[in-house]
N, C-alpha and C positions, 0 to 999 in steps of 0.2 A: 520543603527544603530543610537540610540540616543547618541550624543556626550558625552564623559566622560573624566574627567581629570585623570591622572595617579593615583593621591591619592584617587580619588573616586573608581577607579577600585580596588585598594589595600584594601580599606575599605569594599567593597562588597564581596571580596574573602578571607578576613582575611590574606592578604599577606603583604610583606614589599617591599619598593622601593629599587632598586639597579641600580646605574648608570643612573638615569633618574630624570629630573626635575619634581616635583610634579604637576606643572601646564601643563605639556605636555598633549595635547588633542588627544584622540582616536576618530576619526570621520569616519573612514572607516569600512569595514566589519571585522567580526571576522572569522579567517581562521585557519585550521589545516594543510594546505598544503602550504608550503612557496612559491610555484609557483603561488599561487592565491593572494599573498600579493600585495596591492596597497597603494597609499599614504594615510596615516592616519590609516592603518589597525592595528588590534591586532592579533598577531600570537600566537597560543597556542601550546606549545612544548609537544606533546604527544608521548609516546613510541609506536613504531609500530612493526609489525611482522618482518620486514626486516631492519628498520632504526629507529633511535631515533630523534624525532623532535628537540631536543636540538642542534643537529649537524647542523641544518639548520636555526638557529636563525639569524645568520649574513646575510645569503642570503635573509631572509624575510625583514630585515631592509634595505638591499641594494635595494630591490624592492619598498621600501617606508613605510614599517610598522613602526608605531610610538612607539610600545610597544610590549613586548612579555610576556607571562605567562610561568614561568619555575620553576622547582623544585630545581635548582641549579644556581649559577651565570654563565652567558653566555656572549659572546662578543656582547652585545646588551642592550639597555635600557629595564629594566625588572621589573616585580612584581614577587617576589619569594614566592612560596607556597609549602605546603607539597605534594599536589597531583594536577597537572594541570587539570586532567579530572574532579575531584570534583570541582575545582575552576571554570571551565567552566560552570558547572551546577549552582553554586552559583551566578556567574555573570549574567546568564540568568534569574534566579529567581529574583535577585535584580532589574534588568532592568524592568522586567514585573511588579513588585510591584510598580515601579515608573510610571507606565503607566495605571492608573485606567480606562482610556477610552477604553481599549482593552478588547473585549469579547472573551473568549477562548472556542472554540468548538473542542472537542476531539473525536476520534474514535478508537475503538479497535475491534478485532475479529480474528478468525483463518484464515479467507480468506475475500477478498474484501475490506480491509482497504484502500488501495491506490486509488482504483477506487472511493470509497465513499468519501474519502478526496477530490479528484479532483472535484466531483460533489458538495460537500458542499462548496468548494471555489468558484465554478462557481455561485452558488446561492447567497452566502453572498457578493460577489462583487457587487451585485445589491444594497447593502445597504451602501457600503463604502469601503475604501481601505482595502484590505484583504491580509494577508501574509499566505502563505501555502508552504510547501516544494514541490520540484519536486521529483518524484520517491518516494522511501521508506526511507526517512530520519527520522527514528522513534525510534532510540535507544538513549543511554546515550551520544552519540556524536551528532548525527543528530538532535535530538529534541532541545537541547539548542542552537545549531547553528541557527536553524530556528527561535526560540524565539528572538534571537539577531538581526534578520532582521527587527524587528518592529522599528517604529519611531513615532514622534509626530502626524503623520497623520493617523496612523493605527487604524481602527475600529474593525477589526476581525482578529483573529489568529486561523488558523485551523491546528490541530496537529494529527499525528498518534502516538499511544502508543503501542509499541510492548513489548512482554515478552518472555524471554527464561526460566524463572523460577518465582516462587512466590517471590513477593517483588519488581520485576523490574518496574512494572507500578506504584507501590506506590512511588518508587524513582523518577520517571518521573513526577508524579503529585506533588511531593514536589517542583519541579522546576516550573511547570506550572499547577496550579489547574484549572480544567475545570469548566466553567459555564454551558455548555451543554456536556453531555457524551453520545456518541452513542456506543452501543454494538451490533455487527452484528450477531455473531454466535460463537459457541464453537465446534470446530472440532478436528481433529487429528494432526494438525500442531504442531511440537515440542513435540510430545508425548514422545520422548526419554528422554527429560529433565524433563517432568512433571510426567510421570508414569500413568496418567489416565485423562480422559476427565473431571472428577470432579475437579481434581487439576488444570486443565487448566481454568475451570470456576471460580475457586477461584481467580486465578491470574487476569483474565479479569475483575472480579467484583471490583478489586481495583480502577478502573476508576470511578465506580459508588459510591463507598465508599468515594471517595475524594470530592464529590460534596458538596458545601455549601447548607444550608437548602433552599435557594432561587434558587438553581440550578435546572436543568431539566435532567432527565435520559430518553434517547430514546432507547427503548429495543425491540428486535425482538421477538414478541409473538409467532412466529411459531417455535421457538427453546425453548424447556422447560427449558434448563439450563440457557438461557439468561433471559427468563421471570421470573424465580425465583429470579433474582437479584433485583427485585422490593423491596424486604424486606431488602435490604442492605443499604438503604438510606432514609432519611427523605425528600429528594427532590421530586419535582413533577415528576410523571411517565407518559410518553407517549409511548404507544405501537404501533409498526408498523408491517405490514405483511398482510397476506391474510385472517386471521381468522376474523370472523364476529365481534368480540369484539375489534378489533384493532382500536386505535384512528386515526391512519393514515393508511388507508386500500387500498390495491391493489385489484381492481375488474376488471373483464372482460379482462384479460390479453390475448393479441394476439401477434404473431410474423409476421413480413413481410418477403419478399423473401430473405433478408440477415440476418434474425434472430434478427432484432431490435425490441425491445418490445414496444408495445402500451398498455395503460391501463387507467382505470378510477381511479383517485386519490380521495378517499373519506376522508374528514377531518372535524374537528369541525368548520373549517372556510369556508366550502363549498366543492363543487365537481368540478373537471376539468379533461379534457382529456390530457394525456401525451403521446408524441411520441418521444422515445429516438433515438439518433444517435449512441448509443453504441450497440454492438452485443452480444446477449445472454440473455435468459430470466432472469438469475440471477441478471441482472442489474436493474430489476424492484424493487427488495428489496433495493438495494443500493440507488436508486433514492428516494424511499419512506423515507429512513432514512435521506437523504440530505434535502428532503422537510420539514421534521419535524424540522431539525436544522434551516432552514430558517424561518419557520412560527413562531417558538418560539422567534426568534430574532426580530420579528415584521414586516417581509416582507409580503405584500399582496399575496394571493394565486396565482393571475394571474402572478405576477412577478416571483414567485418560479417556476411555470410551464413553463414559457417562458425560464427561465434560464436552466432548466433541458432539455427541448426540443432542445435547441440550443447548448448544451455542446458536445464537441468532446473529444475523448481520448487524454489525456495529457501525461501520463507516458508511457514509451516505453515497448513493449513486453507484453502488457496486452490486450488480445483480439483485437489485431491490425489486421484488415482485409484488404488485398490488392489483386487486381485482375491482373493477367498477361494479356498481349495483346491477348494471345490465349484462354483466358477464364478461366484458372485455378485459383481457389480462394485459398489463403493461409491465415490461421489464426495463427498468432504468439502470443501465450499466454505463452511464455517460461520464463517469469520472475521468476515464482515460481510455486510450485505445492504441494498439499496435497490431500488426498482422496476426500474431499468435492469439492475442486476447479476442480479436475480432472473430477468428475461426471458432474459438471456444464458445463465444456468445451466440454466434449464428447456429452452431450445433444445438445449443440449449433451446434456442427459439424454435427450430424445426421439430425438435423432440416434443416441446410443449404443445405446439400447434397440432402435431399428429395425434397426440393423446387426447386432445380436446375436440378433435374433429373440425377445427376452424382453420382459417387462412393465417399465414404468417406474413407479418409486415416488419421490415427492417428499415428503420430511419437511421441513416448512417452519415456521419460527417467526416471531415478531414482527419487523417492521422498525421501528426506533425513530427518533425525531427528525423525524417527518414532519408534525407540527403538526396543524392542523384537518382536513387532507385524509387523515388516517391511515386511517379506515374505507374511504374511497373507493379509496385506493391499494392497500390490502390486497385489496379486492374485485377490482380490476383485475388483480392478480397471479393470483388464482384464475381469472379469465376467460382470461388468457394461458395458464395451465396446461391448461385445458380445450381451448382452440383449438389448442394444440400436440399435443393427444392424450395427455396424461399419464394413465396408467391408474389410479394410486392416489395420492391425496393424504392425507398424515398431517399434520394441523395441530396444533401444540403450543401450548397456553395460550389463555386467553380472548382476548387481543389479536390472535391469529392466526386466530380463528374466521371473520372476514370473508373470508379466503382461500377457505375451504371454501364459504361462501355464494356467492361470486362464481363458483366452478366449477359449483355446482349450478344456478345460474340461467342457465348458458350453454346455449342451444338445441343439442340433438343430442349433448351429451357423455354418453358411456356409462360413464364411470369412476365410482369410488367415493371417498367421503371418510370418514376416521376422525379424529374429534376427541378428543385426549387432553390431559391436564393436565401431563404431565412427560416429560422425555427418557427416563426409564426405561420409561414406558408406550409411548412411540413405538418404542423398541428392541424391546419385546415384540411389537408389531404386525408389525414387519418379521420378527422371528424366526419368527412363526407363519404368515406369509403369503407372504413372498418365496421364490422358487425359483431354482435354478441358471439362469444366463443372464439373470436379471433385473438391472436397474440401479437403484441407490438413490442419490438425491441428498439431501444434508443441508445446509440453508442457513437462516440467520437472522442478526439483528444480533449483534455480538460479545458483548454482555452476556448473551445468552440461553445461551451456552456449549453450543450444540446439537451441537458436534463430539463430545460424549460419546456421542451416538447412534451415530455412525460408529465410534468406538472400541469400543463394546459389540458392535456387529454384526460387526466384523472380528475381535474377540477370540473369537467363537464358533467360529472355525476358523482355521487357518493362512492368512495373507494375504501377498501380495507386491505391491510397488508396480509399476504398469504403466508402464514407461519405454521399452521397445524397440518 
């Protein structure tokens, strides 16, 4: 973090000093967990579901925190504000405005944000010091905390912008206005909160609307709802995708024996062959978006392609592929799920199984926040699995039962469904039925924590990550 005096913090957040010298310097990280406080840190007292951060202000100071942000006096040197969460955002925005050398590249979409963010960071690091979050630090807490990691050496800041409703991304862009805005897709994630895909598109377009006139919108031309966002900004538009009119085009897509994509990247800056280390055809689109972000930042095409071809998975439980000593391949994509990401993961599963000559096993749990269409969308996933030829479906929990029903109702499907109540039972099904050379996919919404199935199956024998 860029060092700030206590009075500077107070000025940026509109707060008042309490029990602290104005010259006290915050030089360490900004944290919302008192256990992470170190010398010079700033601790933000946020109310939580089970605890109030104000109760831990003293503990944070004991660990070395120089200052806390609080909404009431506490037993610690503090800046008192009306709302610590809003103050966190104000602080991040103020620090970023003091750092004109930082170029902000943002990404949003119903699926693929975190993988694309990781690829964008891998590319932009070739141009200079780059700050990007680990995992999905993409909301009103995670995004400003990421912004506050920048310092005087930072050249690039890569951010995810998430939305649970209209106006959420607009709030986040008020903290960190993007110079480059990448929009991946408009799917069914969070349909419960939005009501329609058109409403989701309106929310995602807030990232594009926030661009300055000299900014650049990188839009997926294969998704009509995303392509239509070109009319929402006066910024330069770059389209990516497989269509012939895409500015950054994916051509001649192939998959290797572990479903890693290779393709020809066709750009205004030339053409080059890309061979990804990430598993699944859908990563080709993520890579094309990341390539666009790098190219508009001034990186040469050969540097962009080398970075993409060298990048490994960074964030956990996202198409993480590991092979047991006996040959069983496990795909842990259990961090999150929506109908579109389910389809992509199931396609990768059947591709992998087909190339290995083994059976395909899909361990699937509930997709949350889909609203009134929840049963129908789960049934559709089951039909997709059957149409792709998945051999074994293991559906976990009552809410996922419709996936099995959708598969069973698909004409001509010869696979089988096992309905179980828990991750432990799902792991038992795999342990008793899956054989060497089979492929197991594990996927559900994050709250289901279905990655424990993958961990259990892999723990049954020595396993190694498949990267080469």
